[in-house]
N, C-alpha and C positions, 0 to 999 in steps of 0.2 A: 466434617463437611458432608452435607446430604447429597444424594444422587442428582437432584435437580440443579443444584449449584455447580456440581462438577460438570454436568452437561453444558451449562451456560458458559463456564470457564473454557471448556474445550471448544465451544463454538467461537468464542472470541479469539482464542489462540489460532484456530484454523483460519479465521478471516485475516488475522495479522500475518500469518504465513503466506497467504495468497497475495497480500499487498507487498510483502517483502519480495516475492517472486516478480511482481510487476516492477518494483524499483530496480531490481537486478537487470531486467530487460531494458528498462529505460536508460540505465547507466551504460549498457552495452551499445545502445543506439548512439548515445552522445559520444562515447569513445570512438565508434566507427566514424562519426562525423568529424571528430578532431583529427583522426589518422588519415582519412581519405578525402577530406574536403567536402564541398557542397555538391559535387557531381552525383553522389549517390542518393540525394534527398529530393523529393518532389517539393513543389512550391507550398503545399498545404501540410507537409509533414510536421514541421516545427509548431505551427499554431495548434494543430490537432493534438500533438503530444502534450503541449503545455495545458490545454484545456482538460485533457484526460488526467494529467498529473494533478491539477488543481482539485478536481472532483475526488480523486482517490486519496489525496492527502487529507481532505476534509473528512472523508469517511474513516480513514485510519485514525485521525484524531478523536473522532466520536467513539470509535470502538475502544481505543485505549482508555478514554475517560470512563466509559461504562465498566470496563475491566477493572480499573482502579477503584471505582466506587464499590463494585461488588466485592473486591478483594478486601477493602477496608471494612466493609460490613461483616465479613466472615470472621475477622479477627477480634 
């Protein structure tokens, strides 16, 4: 594997790690909502979180597909 390909793979893995951190944060917010009820959330929190979740899920999907295609190309 050449250096350029390794750098590209490292970039994809770094992005995936960032999105996994986001998912962890999102899960904690949902768990807090389940445990403590609606009192801790503002009116716009859920719609904003869902919109952000949709955008990041789409990005994560694209990154994984790029990573997969690069990985298959290397083999």
